[in-house]
N, C-alpha and C positions, 0 to 999 in steps of 0.2 A: 474425554476418555474417563469411563468408571473403572479404577482398580482394582483388583480384587485381595481382598486382606483375610489374613490371618485362616479360620477355619474357611471360609471359602477356595485356598489356592488347591487347586486338585490334581495337579502333580506329586509323585513321589518321591524327587530331589529338588531341590534349589538352587542357585549359585548367588550367596549373600555377597552382597556390595557393598562399599562405604562405611563401613562403621569399623572405627579405628580399633576396637577393644577386641575383635573378633576377626580371624584371618580371614581375608576374601577367598573362596572356596565353593565348591559344590558341599551341602550338605543334605543330609535327609528332610523333611516337612517336619518330623517330629522333633530334630533338634533345633532345626530354626525356629520352630514355635517356641521352642522352651528357651531359648535365646532371646526372644522378644518378650515375654514371660518376666523373664530374670528383672528387665531392663523396664519393666512395663510401659512398654509401647507394643506398636502393631509391626506385624511382617507383613510389607505389602508387596504385591510383585508389580514390578516397573516394567519388563517386557517380557510380555507371556509370549511372542514367538520364537524366541530362541529354545534349543534344549538343552540342558534344562532353565527353565524360567527365570530371570533375574531378580532378586527382589533386596528389598534393604529394611531393616527395622529403623521405624523412626513413628513420630508421633503423627499420624494421617490425618487429624484436624489440621495442624498445625500447617502440613505437607500443603493441604488442598487450599488453607491460606495464601500459602506463600504463592502458590500456581495460580491465583485468582488475582495477584496482586501485580506477579509479575505480565501475566495477559493485560492488564488495564494499564502499566507502563507501557508495553509494548505499544499500546493503542494510541494512548496519547502521544508516542512519537511520532505515528506516521500524519501524513499533512494530505489533508484532501485538496486533491486542485481543480478547480472548478474550471469549465470553457464558458467565458462568455462569448456571443457573437454581434457584429457590429457589421451590420448591411448598408452598401449604397449603389446607385445607378455609374453606370459609365459616366454620365454625365456632370457627375454630380459639381455643384457651385465650391467655389474656394471657401466663404463662409459656410457652409454647408461640413466640408471635409475637416476644415480645424476644428468644430465640434464633434465630430466623432474622433477626432483626432485626442481629443480633452477627455472624453469618456474610454476611451481605450487605455492612454495613461492613467487615469484612476487604477483599472481593472489591472494591470501588469503592477503598480506601486501594493495592491492589497493581495500582490501574488497570484492572481490567477489568470490562466492562458485565455488568450483571444485568437479567436476565428475571424477571420476578418473576408467577407462574401461581397461582390460586383455580380448584381443579378442583371440578366440580360433578358427585356421584357419586348418581344414581340421582332420586329426589321433590327432592334440594339444590339443583336446578337452578334452584326457587322462589324461590330466595336471592339470585337474581342485584344487587338492589339490598346487600343485605347485604356481598357480595365485592366489589362497587366501592367500598364505605366503608371495607374492611379492604386493599385497596391503596391507597387514597387516605392512610388513616393511616399506612401503611405506609411511602408516601413523603414525609409529613411528618416523621416518628421520625429518617427517614435523609439530612433534607434537607444535614442539614450536612456529608456526605458525596459527595452524588451530585444530581443533578436529576433531573426526570423530561424523557427523549427522547419518551416517547410512552406516552399518555394511555391506559387500561383501555380495552382492546378486547377482544371476544367471541368467541371463535374455536370453535365446536364443544359443547363440554361444559366449556370450560375460559377464563378469564379474563385476559389480561395486561397489564401496563405492562411498558415496558423504562426500564431508570435509564441513566444514564452519569455516569461519576467526574466531581468536579470538580474544577480546575486549582488545585494549590495554589502 
């Protein structure tokens, strides 16, 4: 957001806030500019939508720097959650299933969500119940590392379930 400062403020009156030496209130633009010149600071329009617009007397460069710093801090606190996918067929073998479980555990330990698919090819769509059982067993095996966020759902020729990492 670009703020209007000093002479660029086009209102006749402004509401000054935040400065402890000047009483908060409505002043003419000339008075507000005079106050800012006396302090060798800038008159910055904070909220132009109000009538009269809200202004503060402050060091504009420092204000921009602090806003940028706050934005960067906020961005650093956000956690990006990736979703990893694991897929297998309804007749997956025990050993292959254990390998898939190990990789899902690794993803959940890193903090990623895991979307587990059972895909049905051709006539294997007959084994929907077998696919659901495989997904539920998968969730049971991985219970220590993640919890089921979404129970098995059929979507076209594949059934999926979403697992979220547990907080440690």
